[in-house]
N, C-alpha and C positions, 0 to 999 in steps of 0.2 A: 772391204767394200762398204762404203758409207750408206747408211739408211737415209730415208727421206721423211720429213714431217709432212703430214697431209692436213690441209685446212679445208673446212667445209664451206662450200659455196652453194647457196640456195639458188634454185632455178625458178624464179617467180613467173607467174603469168603476167599478161600485160597490165590488167588493172592493179595488181599488186605492185608492179614496177612504177606505175604512175603515182600511186599513193606513196611509195618509198621516195620518189623524187621530190614530192611536195614536202614530205617530212624532213628530208635532207636539207632542202632550201630553208625551211623554217628554223631548223637547228643551226644552220650556218649563219643566218641573220642574227639569231639570238646569241650565238657564240661571239659574233663580232661586238655586240653590245656589251656582253659581260666581259669580253676580253679587254675592253678599254678600262673597266673598273677593277677587275680582279687584281692586276699587278699593283694597284694603288690602295689596296685594302689596308695595308699597314699605316699609310698616311691618314686614311679615314678613321681608323681606330685611334690613332694619336690625337686627332682632332676631337673625337668623342670622349677620350679620357680627360683631355684638358678642359673640355666643356663640363663634364660631370664633376670635376674637382673644383674648378675655380670660378664658375659663374656665381652670381649672388645666391642662387638656390642650391649650389653644389655642396660637396662634402666639406671642403675647406675653402670657403670663398676668399678670393684674393683679387682686388681691383686691378692691380698692375698686370698680373698673369692672365687675367680674363680678357685683356686687350688682344691676346693672340687669337681668340676665337673667330672674330669677324674676318680678319685678313686671310686666315687659313681657309675658311669656307668660301670666301669671295674670290680669292686669287689662286692660292696654292692648289687646291683640289681640282678646280676646272682646268687649270693649266697642265697639271699632271695627266688628266684624262685626255685633253687635247693632244698632248705630246704622244701619249701611248697610242691613241687612235691614228695619228699621222704616221707614226713609226710602223704600225701594223700594215699600212698600205704602201708607204714609200721609204721605209728604212729610216736612218737617222735624219737625212734631209727632210723626209716627209714629216718626221716628228717635230723638227724645228719650225717648219712652215705651218704645221697644224697648230702648234702652241702659239705661234705669232698670230694666226688668224683667230684663235680662240679669244685673244685679248680684246678683239673687236666686240664680241658679244658680251664680254664681262663688263667693259666700260660703257657699252651702249644700253645696259639695263640696270635695274636696282635689285635684282634677285640673284641667288646663286645659279650660275649658268652651266649646270651639268648637262642638260639636254643640248644646249648650244655647243658645248665642247664636243659632244658625241656627233654633232653634225660637222662642225668646222675642222675638227682634228682629221678625220678620214678624208674630208674634201681637200684640205691642204696637202695631205700625202698623195692623193690622187692627181692633183694638178701638177705637183713637182715631178711625180713619176712620169706622167705623160710628156712633160717638157723635156726631161732628160732623155726619154726615148726618141723624141723628135729631133734632138740635136746630136744624138749619138753618132760618132764618127765624123762630125762636121766641124768640130772646133779645132782650130789650128794649134799646133804644138806650142806650148808655153803660155797659152791663154786659158787653160783648163780651170785654174783656181779663180781667175777673174770672172769667168763666165759662171762657174758654180756659185760663188759667193753673191754676185749681183743678181743672178736669176732667182735664188732663194729669197734675197732681200726684196726684190721688186714684186715677185709673186706673193710673198708673205704680206707685204705692205698693202697690195691691192686687195687681197682677200680680207685683210683686217678692216679696211674701209667699207667693203661690201657687207661684212658682218656687222659693223657698227651701225650702218644706215639701214640695211635691209633685213638681215637674218635676225639680229638681236630683238627688234620689236616684235617680229612674227613669233619667235620662240617664247618671248615673254608673255604674249597673249595666249599662246598655246599652253604654256605652263600654268597660267592663271585659270584657264578653262579646265585643265585636268585637275588642278587643285580644288576648284569649286565642285567638280564632279565627285572627287573623293570625299570632300567635306559633306556633300549631299548624302552620299552612301553612309558615312559615319553618323550624321545627324538622324537618319531614318533607320538606324540599326540594321542596315542591309550588308554591312561589310563582311560578315561571316560567309555570305554566299559566294564571295570571291574564291574561297577554297574549293568550291565545287569544280572550278577550272584549274586552280593552282596545283592541286594534288596529282591529277592525271598528267599534267604537263611536267611535273617534277620527275615522274617515273619514265617519261620519254627523254630524260636527260636535258630538260630545259630549265632545270632548277637555278643554275647560275644566271641564265639569261633573264629569268623572271625576277630574281632577287636583286642582282647587281645591275641589270640592264634597265629595269622598269621601276621596281618598287623603291630601291635605295635612293635614286636621285630625287624622287618625289618626297620620300620620307625625310631626307636631309633638309629639304626646303621647309618642311613642317617643323622639324626639330629646331631650326634656327629661330623660329617664332615662338613656339610653345615649350621648348626645352626638351621635348620628347615626341616620338611618333609611334603609333601602333602599327604602321606599315612595315616597320623593321621586324615585326613578329609574325607576319602572315606566312612567309615561306620558311623562316628559320626555326619555327617551333618544332622541337624534336619529339613532342608528344605523340603525334600520329604514327610515326615510324617506330617509336619505342613500344607502343601498344601492340603493333603487329608482330614485332620480334619477340615480345614476351608471350604472345599467344603461340608462336611457333615453339618456344621453350617448353610449353606445357602440353600442347596438343599437336605439334608437328610430328613428322615421321622421318626416320632414316637420317641422312646427312643434314637435312634442313634443321632438324631438331638439335643435332649435335653442334652445328656451327652457330646456331642462333644466340647462345649466351655470349660468345666472343663478339658477335656482331652488335649485341646490345652495348658492350663497352665501347667499341669503336664508334658507334652511332651517337650514343647519349653523352659520353664523356669526351670522345675525340672530335665529335661534330661532323663526321663524314657521313652525310645522309645517303650518299650513293650506295652504301652498304646494304640498305634494306630494299632497294629497287628490285634486285633479282628475286627476292622472296615474294614480291607482288607479281612479278612476271611469271613465276612458277604457278601461281594461282590467281589469275586476273581478277576474280571476284573480290579479292582483298582490297582493290582500289576503293570500294565502297566503305571499307573500314577506315582507310586513310582520309577519305572525304568527310566521313562522319566525325572523325577525331579533329580534323582541321576546322570544320565549321563550329563545333562545340567549343574548341579552344579559343577561337577568335571571338565567339560570342561572350565567353568569360572575360577575355581581355577587354572587350568593349564595355561590359557592365561595370567592371572594376577600374576602368580608365587606365589601363596599362599602356606602357610605351617604353621605348628605349631611346637613348641619346644618340646612338650611332649604330651602324650595321654590325651585328655580331658575326664574325667570320674566323674560323668555321662555326657552323651552327651547333656548338656544344652548349650544354647547360652552364658551363663555366663562363663562356663568352656572353651568354644571355645575361647572367648575373652581373658580369663586369660592366655591361652597357646599361644596366638598370639604374635609373636615377634614385637619389635618396628618398626613402619612403615608399618605393614601388616594388619591393621584393615580394610581398604577399600576392599582388596582382599578377606578377610574372609567373611565379610558381603555381598559382592556382590555375592559370590558363594551361600550363604544361601538364599538370596533374589531371585536369578534366579531359584534355585531349587524349592523354594516355589511357585513361580509364574507358572512355567511349570507344576508342580505336581497339583496345584490347577486347572489350565485350563483343563488338561486331566481328572482329577477326576470329575470336574463339568460336563463335556460333558458326561461322563459315567453315572453319577447319574441322569442327566436330561433325557437321552435317553433310559436307561435300564428299563425293566419292573420289577415289584416287585418279580416275580417268575422266574427271568432269570437264577439263579444259579441252577445247577443240582447237587444234593448231595444225600447221602444215607438217608433213612427215619429217623434213629435214630439221626444222626447229625442235620437234619433239625428240628426235634422236640426240641433238646437241644437249637439250635439257636433261635427258636421261643419263647421258655420260657425265654431265656435271654433278648430278645427284649421286651417281654411283662412284664417282671419283676415279673412273678408269674407262678405257676405250671399249666400245662395244664391238663384238666380233662381226656383227652384221651391218655396221654403220656404212661400210663401203657400198653396200647395195642401195642404201637410201639416199646417199649424197654424191654430188659430183666433187671430185677431189683434185687438188693442185699440189704438185711436189715442191718442196723447198730443199735445195741441195745444201747439205751441211757445210761443205767446204767454202761456201760463199758468205757465210754468216759471221760478220765482225761486230755488228751493232744491232741490238734489239731495243726498240722503243715502245713503251706503253703510252697510249694516248687516251685522254678523256676530255671532256668539254673544257674544264679549267686547268687540267694538268696538275692538280694538287691533291685530289681526294682518292678516288678509286684507282687511278693509274699509279699513284705513288705506292699504294698497298700492293698492287699486282707486281710492280717492278721490284719492290723489296723482297717479295716471296721468291720470284724467279732469280733475282740476284743471288740470294742465299743458295739456291739450288745449283746455280752455275759455279759459284765459288767452291762449294763442297765437291763438285765434280772436277775441279781443277782446270776449268776452261777460262782462257783469257779473252772473254767476250764482254763488251760493254753493255750494261743493261741500265736504261734510264727511263724517265717519264717526262712528258711534256703536254701542253695543251694541243688539241688536234689542229688548231690553226698554225701552230709553230713547229710542225713536224720537220725535222732536219732532212736535208736532201741525201745525207749519207746513211740513212737508216736502211738496213738490209731486211729486217723483219719488223712489222708493226703489229702490235697486239691491241685490240680495241674490243669494247662491248659490241655485240652484234648489231645493236641499234645505231652505232656510230661508224660501222665498217665502210659503208658507202661513201661517207664523207672522207674517211682516211684514204680510200682508193682514189678518189677524185684529186686529193692533195698529192699523193705519191703513187701514181699508177704503176711504176716500175718496181716497187718494193713488194715483198711477199707479205700477205696479210693473214692474221690469225684472229678469228672471232671467238669470243668466249661469252658464256652466260653469266659467270660469277668470277670476279677477279680473285676471290679468296680460295676458290675450290674448283679449279679447272684441271682436268686430266691432261690437257694439252701442254702444260708446263713440263710434266715428266716426259711426255713424248718428245718434246723439243730437246730437252737435256740429254735423254738417252740417245737420240739420233746424233747429236753433236759429239757425244763421248765415243760412239762407235765409228 
């Protein structure tokens, strides 16, 4: 007789549900922004390396090779983003139309059109998707290819003209307004205050949306003019998270203290910032440590005129140093060290003075956190949570999902995959971005803050919420069920 895995489902009151809906919508919008940039990070890094090496102030200046810099930033990167945005909405045809429409804003302006690509790409995908739905089942046999090709061409061409004459100038004006606003903040030494908002947003899994959806496009625009931009360092600085994890290493308790050293390596060297988010969620007061570290780090970057040539992804110390221009290592390292020290000091004070039960949280969330910390199922959790059964015989594919599909979900999938293989189970375990959840997923594993979005995407799949991708007792529960 097979056992069943039980997943915790919180039963929120109405205000909590309303707040949750707002958070899900914000996360979803941010995910779409970052989802257009994240798949193209490799191309952005390639542009950054070519810039750092071959421009006149680079490591090995080369006039001929430096001619690659302008075409890549002007044409290649916006077109890739436009194609990706269109494909997210309307599959391959949407990508083609989105990239075609993006060409209108590129030619119609004289600045890198990242923001324009983020508008025209999804718009192109949306238009062709609606058109295809409108004519579905109405095209006579033998004319499908003719209609498909000409519809994409006509709609793409029309959107390109609209982008050239209408969207491009508006986006250019908006970009200049935003750039002037950022410049005002930098000139008046107010930039550090941005981390008062960035650090809490990161812990809500909006890190990729903030970095790749908002800061990176603006930073790339600055880097094309000045050769570097401090905006690349606002979200990617590993110092605030490192300080919190080091504080847990010395002053934490139980499983949190035991897992913190491993988390330090994954965060600081591997660049996966999501690893420290659960440590803050376990003790929310630590968000003040992250904010203090972020503000002090950016203040140091500002004073020392630090900046990177391109987005470091992932946010590893190695990636930061690789994107640091010649002569800028001291400023980059100083900002990271100061952020770490300040974050460590504040986090240590909080951990040493707070009581074990200081956090106030709902009963279901407290139970889930308790189980994650203990590393095993609580015998009384069934009394505290509503539960849903997962029948083991129906599980063929398990998918871990996070915002970008690269960091925390990859770690969780790797851990469970090893457990499944050791148990001799022929089940596929993979990871992906939450917007790209496959329809054939039987079980979806997400952090509890992302579960609502996963359920909206795949309502018929079984969903497992975890507090910590590295140390969840639900992995063993699932494996044991499938074995039996």
